[in-house]
PADREN-8985 format. One record per atom (N, C-alpha, C): residue in three letters; atom name; x, y, z. Coordinates in steps of 0.2 Angstrom, whole numbers, plus 2048, in hexadecimal, padded with zeros to 3 digits. Layout:
// PADREN-8985
R   code   site     u     v     w
R    ala     CA     X     Y     Z
...
//
This chain:
// PADREN-8985
R   code   site     u     v     w
R    met      N   D23   3C3   F64
R    met     CA   D23   3BC   F63
R    met      C   D2A   3B9   F66
R    lys      N   D29   3B4   F6A
R    lys     CA   D2F   3B0   F6D
R    lys      C   D32   3AC   F67
R    ile      N   D39   3AD   F67
R    ile     CA   D3C   3A9   F62
R    ile      C   D41   3A3   F66
R    asp      N   D40   39D   F64
R    asp     CA   D44   398   F68
R    asp      C   D49   396   F63
R    lys      N   D4E   392   F65
R    lys     CA   D54   390   F61
R    lys      C   D52   38C   F5B
R    thr      N   D4C   389   F5B
R    thr     CA   D4A   385   F55
R    thr      C   D48   389   F4F
R    asn      N   D47   390   F51
R    asn     CA   D45   395   F4C
R    asn      C   D4B   39A   F4B
R    glu      N   D51   399   F4D
R    glu     CA   D56   39D   F4D
R    glu      C   D5B   39B   F47
R    phe      N   D5D   3A0   F43
R    phe     CA   D61   39E   F3D
R    phe      C   D67   3A4   F3D
R    val      N   D6C   3A2   F39
R    val     CA   D71   3A7   F37
R    val      C   D72   3A7   F30
R    leu      N   D74   3AD   F2D
R    leu     CA   D76   3AE   F26
R    leu      C   D7C   3B3   F26
R    gly      N   D81   3B1   F22
R    gly     CA   D87   3B5   F22
R    gly      C   D89   3B6   F1A
R    phe      N   D8D   3BB   F1A
R    phe     CA   D90   3BD   F13
R    phe      C   D97   3BE   F14
R    leu      N   D9B   3BA   F11
R    leu     CA   DA2   3BB   F11
R    leu      C   DA4   3BE   F0A
R    phe      N   DA8   3C4   F0B
R    phe     CA   DAA   3C8   F05
R    phe      C   DB2   3C7   F04
R    asn      N   DB4   3C8   EFE
R    asn     CA   DBB   3C8   EFD
R    asn      C   DBE   3CF   F00
R    ile      N   DC4   3D0   F00
R    ile     CA   DC7   3D6   F03
R    ile      C   DC5   3DD   F01
R    asp      N   DC3   3DD   EFA
R    asp     CA   DC1   3E3   EF7
R    asp      C   DB9   3E4   EF6
R    cys      N   DB6   3DF   EF9
R    cys     CA   DAE   3DE   EF9
R    cys      C   DAC   3DE   EF1
R    thr      N   DAF   3DB   EED
R    thr     CA   DAC   3DA   EE6
R    thr      C   DAA   3D3   EE5
R    lys      N   DAB   3CF   EEA
R    lys     CA   DA8   3C8   EE9
R    lys      C   DA5   3C6   EF0
R    val      N   DA0   3C1   EF0
R    val     CA   D9D   3BE   EF6
R    val      C   D9C   3B7   EF5
R    ile      N   D9D   3B3   EFA
R    ile     CA   D9B   3AC   EFA
R    ile      C   D94   3AB   EFB
R    leu      N   D91   3A8   EF6
R    leu     CA   D8A   3A6   EF7
R    leu      C   D89   39E   EF6
R    ile      N   D83   39C   EF7
R    ile     CA   D81   395   EF7
R    ile      C   D7B   394   EF3
R    arg      N   D7B   390   EEE
R    arg     CA   D75   38E   EEA
R    arg      C   D71   389   EEE
R    lys      N   D6B   38B   EF0
R    lys     CA   D67   387   EF5
R    lys      C   D63   382   EF1
R    glu      N   D62   37C   EF5
R    glu     CA   D5E   377   EF3
R    glu      C   D58   376   EF7
R    lys      N   D59   379   EFD
R    lys     CA   D53   379   F02
R    lys      C   D54   37F   F06
R    pro      N   D4F   381   F09
R    pro     CA   D48   37F   F09
R    pro      C   D46   381   F01
R    tyr      N   D40   37E   F00
R    tyr     CA   D3D   37E   EF9
R    tyr      C   D3D   385   EF6
R    trp      N   D3B   38A   EFA
R    trp     CA   D3A   390   EF7
R    trp      C   D40   394   EF5
R    gln      N   D46   391   EF8
R    gln     CA   D4D   394   EF6
R    gln      C   D50   390   EF0
R    lys      N   D4D   38A   EEE
R    lys     CA   D50   385   EEA
R    lys      C   D52   389   EE3
R    gly      N   D59   388   EE1
R    gly     CA   D5B   38B   EDB
R    gly      C   D5E   392   EDC
R    phe      N   D5C   395   EE2
R    phe     CA   D5F   39C   EE3
R    phe      C   D65   39C   EE7
R    tyr      N   D69   3A1   EE6
R    tyr     CA   D6F   3A2   EEA
R    tyr      C   D6D   3A7   EF1
R    asn      N   D70   3A5   EF6
R    asn     CA   D6F   3A8   EFC
R    asn      C   D76   3A9   F00
R    gly      N   D76   3AC   F05
R    gly     CA   D7C   3AC   F0A
R    gly      C   D7C   3A6   F0D
R    val      N   D82   3A4   F10
R    val     CA   D83   39E   F14
R    val      C   D80   39F   F1B
R    gly      N   D7D   399   F1D
R    gly     CA   D7A   399   F24
R    gly      C   D77   393   F26
R    gly      N   D73   393   F2B
R    gly     CA   D6F   38E   F2D
R    gly      C   D6C   38F   F34
R    lys      N   D6A   389   F37
R    lys     CA   D67   389   F3E
R    lys      C   D6C   38A   F43
R    val      N   D6A   38E   F48
R    val     CA   D6D   38E   F4F
R    val      C   D6B   388   F53
R    gln      N   D71   385   F55
R    gln     CA   D6F   37F   F59
R    gln      C   D6E   381   F61
R    glu      N   D6B   37C   F64
R    glu     CA   D69   37D   F6B
R    glu      C   D70   37E   F6F
R    gly      N   D70   384   F73
R    gly     CA   D76   385   F77
R    gly      C   D7C   389   F73
R    glu      N   D7A   38B   F6D
R    glu     CA   D7F   38E   F69
R    glu      C   D7D   395   F68
R    leu      N   D82   39A   F68
R    leu     CA   D81   3A1   F66
R    leu      C   D81   3A2   F5F
R    pro      N   D7D   3A7   F5D
R    pro     CA   D7D   3A8   F55
R    pro      C   D84   3A9   F52
R    ile      N   D88   3AC   F55
R    ile     CA   D8F   3AD   F52
R    ile      C   D93   3A6   F52
R    glu      N   D91   3A2   F57
R    glu     CA   D94   39B   F56
R    glu      C   D91   397   F50
R    ala      N   D8B   398   F50
R    ala     CA   D87   394   F4A
R    ala      C   D89   397   F43
R    met      N   D8B   39E   F43
R    met     CA   D8D   3A0   F3D
R    met      C   D94   39D   F3B
R    arg      N   D98   39D   F3F
R    arg     CA   D9F   39A   F3E
R    arg      C   D9E   393   F3C
R    arg      N   D9A   38F   F40
R    arg     CA   D99   388   F3F
R    arg      C   D96   387   F38
R    glu      N   D90   38A   F36
R    glu     CA   D8D   389   F30
R    glu      C   D91   38B   F2A
R    phe      N   D95   390   F2B
R    phe     CA   D99   392   F25
R    phe      C   D9F   38D   F24
R    arg      N   DA2   38A   F29
R    arg     CA   DA7   385   F29
R    arg      C   DA4   37F   F26
R    glu      N   D9E   37D   F28
R    glu     CA   D9B   377   F25
R    glu      C   D99   377   F1E
R    glu      N   D97   37D   F1C
R    glu     CA   D95   37E   F15
R    glu      C   D9A   380   F10
R    thr      N   DA0   383   F12
R    thr     CA   DA5   385   F0E
R    thr      C   DAC   382   F0F
R    glu      N   DAD   37F   F15
R    glu     CA   DB3   37D   F17
R    glu      C   DB8   382   F18
R    leu      N   DB5   388   F19
R    leu     CA   DB9   38E   F1B
R    leu      C   DB8   390   F22
R    asp      N   DBD   391   F27
R    asp     CA   DBB   392   F2E
R    asp      C   DBD   39A   F2F
R    ile      N   DB8   39E   F2F
R    ile     CA   DB8   3A5   F2F
R    ile      C   DB7   3A7   F37
R    phe      N   DBC   3A9   F3A
R    phe     CA   DBC   3AA   F41
R    phe      C   DB8   3B1   F43
R    tyr      N   DB9   3B6   F3F
R    tyr     CA   DB6   3BD   F40
R    tyr      C   DAF   3BE   F3C
R    trp      N   DAA   3BE   F3F
R    trp     CA   DA3   3C0   F3C
R    trp      C   DA1   3C6   F40
R    lys      N   D9E   3CB   F3C
R    lys     CA   D9C   3D1   F3F
R    lys      C   D94   3D0   F3E
R    tyr      N   D91   3D0   F44
R    tyr     CA   D8A   3D0   F45
R    tyr      C   D87   3D7   F43
R    phe      N   D81   3D7   F3E
R    phe     CA   D7F   3DD   F3D
R    phe      C   D77   3DE   F3D
R    gly      N   D74   3D9   F40
R    gly     CA   D6D   3D9   F41
R    gly      C   D69   3D3   F40
R    tyr      N   D63   3D3   F40
R    tyr     CA   D5F   3CD   F3F
R    tyr      C   D58   3CF   F3B
R    ile      N   D56   3C9   F38
R    ile     CA   D4F   3C9   F35
R    ile      C   D4A   3C5   F39
R    asn      N   D44   3C8   F3A
R    asn     CA   D3F   3C5   F3D
R    asn      C   D3A   3C3   F37
R    asp      N   D39   3BC   F36
R    asp     CA   D35   3BA   F31
R    asp      C   D31   3B4   F33
R    ser      N   D2A   3B5   F34
R    ser     CA   D25   3B0   F35
R    ser      C   D28   3AC   F3B
R    gly      N   D2A   3AF   F40
R    gly     CA   D2C   3AC   F46
R    gly      C   D33   3A9   F46
R    asn      N   D37   3AA   F41
R    asn     CA   D3E   3A8   F40
R    asn      C   D42   3AE   F41
R    lys      N   D48   3AE   F45
R    lys     CA   D4D   3B3   F46
R    lys      C   D53   3B1   F42
R    ile      N   D55   3B5   F3D
R    ile     CA   D5B   3B4   F39
R    ile      C   D60   3B9   F3B
R    ser      N   D65   3B7   F3F
R    ser     CA   D6B   3BC   F40
R    ser      C   D6F   3BD   F3A
R    leu      N   D71   3C3   F39
R    leu     CA   D75   3C5   F33
R    leu      C   D7C   3C6   F35
R    phe      N   D81   3C3   F31
R    phe     CA   D88   3C4   F32
R    phe      C   D8C   3C6   F2B
R    thr      N   D92   3C9   F2C
R    thr     CA   D96   3CB   F26
R    thr      C   D9D   3CA   F28
R    ser      N   DA1   3C9   F23
R    ser     CA   DA8   3C8   F24
R    ser      C   DAC   3C9   F1E
R    leu      N   DB3   3CB   F1F
R    leu     CA   DB7   3CC   F19
R    leu      C   DBC   3C6   F19
R    cys      N   DBE   3C4   F13
R    cys     CA   DC4   3BF   F12
R    cys      C   DCA   3C3   F10
R    ser      N   DCF   3C1   F12
R    ser     CA   DD6   3C5   F11
R    ser      C   DD9   3C4   F0A
R    thr      N   DD5   3C1   F06
R    thr     CA   DD8   3C0   EFF
R    thr      C   DD3   3C3   EFA
R    glu      N   DD5   3C4   EF4
R    glu     CA   DD1   3C6   EEE
R    glu      C   DCC   3C1   EEC
R    ser      N   DCE   3BB   EED
R    ser     CA   DCA   3B5   EEA
R    ser      C   DC9   3B0   EEF
R    phe      N   DC4   3AC   EEF
R    phe     CA   DC3   3A7   EF4
R    phe      C   DC5   3A0   EF1
R    val      N   DC2   39B   EF3
R    val     CA   DC3   394   EF1
R    val      C   DBF   393   EEA
R    pro      N   DC1   38E   EE7
R    pro     CA   DBD   38C   EE1
R    pro      C   DB6   38A   EE3
R    ile      N   DB1   389   EDE
R    ile     CA   DAB   386   EE0
R    ile      C   DAB   380   EE4
R    phe      N   DA7   380   EE9
R    phe     CA   DA7   37A   EEE
R    phe      C   DA0   378   EEE
R    val      N   D9F   371   EED
R    val     CA   D99   36E   EEE
R    val      C   D98   36A   EF4
R    asn      N   D93   36C   EF8
R    asn     CA   D92   369   EFF
R    asn      C   D8F   363   EFE
R    asp      N   D92   35D   EFF
R    asp     CA   D90   356   EFE
R    asp      C   D8A   355   F02
R    lys      N   D88   358   F07
R    lys     CA   D82   356   F0B
R    lys      C   D7C   358   F08
R    thr      N   D7C   35E   F05
R    thr     CA   D76   361   F02
R    thr      C   D76   362   EFB
R    val      N   D7C   361   EF8
R    val     CA   D7D   362   EF1
R    val      C   D7C   36A   EEF
R    glu      N   D7D   36E   EF4
R    glu     CA   D7D   375   EF3
R    glu      C   D83   378   EF0
R    ile      N   D84   37C   EEB
R    ile     CA   D8A   37E   EE9
R    ile      C   D8B   385   EEC
R    val      N   D92   385   EEF
R    val     CA   D94   38B   EF2
R    val      C   D99   38E   EED
R    thr      N   D98   395   EEC
R    thr     CA   D9D   398   EE7
R    thr      C   D9E   39F   EE8
R    glu      N   DA3   3A2   EE6
R    glu     CA   DA4   3A9   EE6
R    glu      C   DA0   3AD   EE0
R    ile      N   D9D   3B2   EE2
R    ile     CA   D99   3B6   EDD
R    ile      C   D9C   3BD   EDC
R    ser      N   D9D   3BF   ED6
R    ser     CA   D9F   3C6   ED5
R    ser      C   D99   3CA   ED6
R    leu      N   D9A   3CF   EDA
R    leu     CA   D94   3D4   EDB
R    leu      C   D92   3D8   ED4
R    asp      N   D97   3D8   ED0
R    asp     CA   D95   3DB   EC9
R    asp      C   D90   3D7   EC5
R    asn      N   D90   3D0   EC7
R    asn     CA   D8C   3CC   EC3
R    asn      C   D86   3C9   EC7
R    ile      N   D85   3CC   ECD
R    ile     CA   D80   3C9   ED1
R    ile      C   D79   3CA   ECF
R    lys      N   D78   3CF   ECB
R    lys     CA   D71   3D0   EC8
R    lys      C   D6F   3CB   EC2
R    asn      N   D74   3C7   EC0
R    asn     CA   D73   3C2   EBB
R    asn      C   D72   3BB   EBE
R    ile      N   D72   3BA   EC4
R    ile     CA   D71   3B3   EC7
R    ile      C   D6B   3B4   ECC
R    pro      N   D67   3AE   ECD
R    pro     CA   D61   3AE   ED1
R    pro      C   D63   3AE   ED9
R    ile      N   D62   3B4   EDC
R    ile     CA   D63   3B4   EE3
R    ile      C   D5D   3B5   EE7
R    ile      N   D5D   3B4   EED
R    ile     CA   D58   3B5   EF2
R    ile      C   D56   3BC   EF2
R    tyr      N   D50   3BE   EF1
R    tyr     CA   D4E   3C5   EF0
R    tyr      C   D51   3CA   EF5
R    asn      N   D52   3C9   EFB
R    asn     CA   D54   3CE   F00
R    asn      C   D5C   3CF   EFF
R    leu      N   D5F   3CB   EFB
R    leu     CA   D67   3CC   EFB
R    leu      C   D68   3D2   EF7
R    his      N   D64   3D4   EF3
R    his     CA   D65   3DA   EEF
R    his      C   D66   3E0   EF4
R    trp      N   D64   3E0   EFA
R    trp     CA   D65   3E6   EFE
R    trp      C   D69   3E3   F04
R    leu      N   D69   3DD   F06
R    leu     CA   D6D   3DA   F0C
R    leu      C   D74   3DA   F0A
R    ile      N   D76   3D8   F04
R    ile     CA   D7D   3D8   F02
R    ile      C   D80   3DF   F03
R    pro      N   D7D   3E5   EFF
R    pro     CA   D80   3EB   F00
R    pro      C   D81   3EE   F07
R    met      N   D7B   3EC   F0B
R    met     CA   D7B   3ED   F12
R    met      C   D81   3EA   F16
R    ala      N   D82   3E4   F15
R    ala     CA   D88   3E0   F18
R    ala      C   D8F   3E3   F16
R    ile      N   D8F   3E5   F10
R    ile     CA   D96   3E9   F0E
R    ile      C   D97   3EF   F12
R    glu      N   D91   3F3   F12
R    glu     CA   D92   3F9   F16
R    glu      C   D94   3F8   F1D
R    ile      N   D91   3F3   F20
R    ile     CA   D92   3F2   F27
R    ile      C   D99   3EF   F28
R    ile      N   D9B   3EB   F24
R    ile     CA   DA2   3E8   F25
R    ile      C   DA7   3ED   F24
R    asn      N   DA6   3F2   F20
R    asn     CA   DAB   3F8   F1F
R    asn      C   DAA   3FE   F24
R    ser      N   DA5   3FD   F28
R    ser     CA   DA4   402   F2D
R    ser      C   DA7   401   F34
R    asn      N   DA9   406   F37
R    asn     CA   DAC   406   F3E
R    asn      C   DA6   406   F43
R    lys      N   DA0   406   F41
R    lys     CA   D9A   407   F45
R    lys      C   D97   400   F47
R    asn      N   D95   3FF   F4D
R    asn     CA   D91   3F9   F4E
R    asn      C   D89   3FB   F4D
R    ile      N   D87   3F8   F48
R    ile     CA   D80   3F9   F46
R    ile      C   D7C   3F2   F46
R    glu      N   D76   3F3   F49
R    glu     CA   D71   3ED   F49
R    glu      C   D6B   3EF   F45
R    val      N   D6A   3EC   F40
R    val     CA   D64   3ED   F3B
R    val      C   D5F   3E7   F3D
R    ile      N   D59   3E9   F3E
R    ile     CA   D53   3E5   F40
R    ile      C   D4E   3E5   F3A
R    ile      N   D4D   3DF   F37
R    ile     CA   D48   3DF   F31
R    ile      C   D43   3DA   F33
R    thr      N   D3D   3DD   F33
R    thr     CA   D37   3D9   F34
R    thr      C   D32   3D8   F2E
R    tyr      N   D31   3D2   F2C
R    tyr     CA   D2C   3D1   F27
R    tyr      C   D26   3CF   F2A
R    lys      N   D21   3D3   F27
R    lys     CA   D1A   3D2   F2A
R    lys      C   D15   3CF   F24
//
């Protein structure tokens, strides 16, 4: 199935230096994600590379400009391609809770010790550990996930 830019998205996970916390966003849209936490991301714009979209989307949603993102694969889901990225922040903690004024979506750091106690998108239970493994690896790994 051909994927055009209108169906291309990015999703990223930023961890603190010891990978005990991750930045997530409480989604208001699309409807099926409302009230759940997800990684930060969005649509790839025309003429934009996925890595450029990841940096832009993260900056727009969090006001943090993370230069280095490690690509680790993509998800094919109903004609949508979602490129996956991970990165480390050089501190133990991030910024305080940030509310995105455009979407009223709350961006916050989540302790991985408490992640089972909050509503997260179902695939984060395995995407987050995978992202940690990849960011700590010296290997270039590309994971391809296809939902049928």
